[in-house]
C-alpha positions in Angstrom: 75.0 149.0 243.4 73.0 151.8 245.0 72.3 153.3 241.6 70.9 150.0 240.3 68.7 149.7 243.4 67.5 153.3 243.1 66.7 152.8 239.4 64.8 149.6 240.2 62.8 151.4 242.9 62.1 154.3 240.5 60.8 151.9 237.9 58.6 150.1 240.4 57.0 153.4 241.5 56.6 155.0 238.1 55.9 151.8 236.1 52.1 151.9 236.5 52.0 155.6 235.6 54.0 155.0 232.5 51.9 152.1 231.5 48.7 154.1 231.9 50.1 156.8 229.6 51.1 154.4 226.9 47.6 152.9 226.2 47.1 153.5 222.5 44.1 155.9 221.9 42.3 153.2 219.9 42.2 151.0 223.0 40.7 153.6 225.4 37.1 153.5 226.6 36.5 156.8 224.7 37.3 155.1 221.4 35.1 152.1 222.0 32.3 154.4 223.2 32.6 156.6 220.1 32.5 153.5 217.9 29.5 152.0 219.7 27.6 155.3 219.4 28.2 155.1 215.6 26.7 151.6 215.7 23.7 152.8 217.6 23.2 155.6 215.1 23.2 152.9 212.3 20.7 150.7 214.2 18.4 153.6 214.8 18.5 155.0 211.3 15.6 154.2 209.0 18.0 154.0 206.1 20.8 152.0 207.7 23.0 155.0 208.9 25.7 157.1 207.4 28.6 155.8 205.4 31.1 157.5 207.8 29.7 155.4 210.7 30.1 152.0 209.1 33.8 151.3 209.9 33.6 152.5 213.5 30.3 150.6 214.0 32.0 147.4 212.7 34.9 148.0 215.1 32.4 148.2 218.0 30.5 145.1 216.9 33.5 143.0 216.4 35.1 143.9 219.8 31.9 143.6 221.8 31.0 140.2 220.1 34.4 138.8 220.8 34.4 140.0 224.4 31.0 138.6 225.1 31.8 135.3 223.5 34.9 134.9 225.6 33.2 135.6 228.9 30.0 133.6 228.1 32.2 130.6 227.3 34.1 131.0 230.6 30.8 131.4 232.5 31.7 134.8 233.9 28.6 136.5 232.4 25.3 134.9 231.7 23.1 136.9 229.3 19.7 135.5 228.5 19.3 133.6 225.3 17.3 136.5 223.8 19.9 139.2 224.6 21.0 140.7 221.3 24.4 142.2 220.5 22.5 145.5 219.8 21.1 145.5 223.3 24.5 144.7 224.8 26.0 147.6 223.0 23.3 149.9 224.3 24.0 148.6 227.8 27.6 149.4 227.4 27.0 153.0 226.2 24.6 153.6 229.1 27.2 152.3 231.5 29.8 154.6 230.1 27.5 157.6 230.3 27.1 156.8 234.0 30.8 156.3 234.6 32.7 158.8 232.4 36.0 158.3 234.2 36.2 155.0 232.3 36.7 156.9 229.0 40.4 157.3 230.0 40.8 153.6 231.0 41.4 150.6 228.8 38.2 149.8 226.8 37.9 146.4 228.4 37.2 147.9 231.9 34.1 149.8 230.9 32.7 146.9 228.9 33.4 144.4 231.6 31.7 146.6 234.2 28.6 146.9 232.0 28.4 143.2 231.2 29.0 141.9 234.8 26.3 144.3 236.0 23.8 143.5 233.3 24.4 139.8 233.0 25.5 138.3 236.3 25.6 134.5 236.5 23.4 132.9 239.2 25.2 131.8 242.3 25.7 128.1 242.6 
């Protein structure tokens, strides 16, 4: 019985550490940041960007668009009607440059921090 209790205590103490280590690399803030930088290169290029940036840029666009839609619908962020997806991506990249520790966290944490700071909803 003591062994079971000791094992349960061990899991409770190490569970968060193990969970943090098992985040797939594609779901880290560093991956979304890298993909969004590719999107910005495409936006800023006079010829539409490089072929190598197209897939990562689409990953960024799709993730950010879905994330924004979900939190706008739930009234947790309130971007102005003229806020473009491109501007939102630039806000995210700037936020990540300011908080590089978020590169090692789940990609949602950095994006959420950027959005809630840039697009707060008015208090009721």
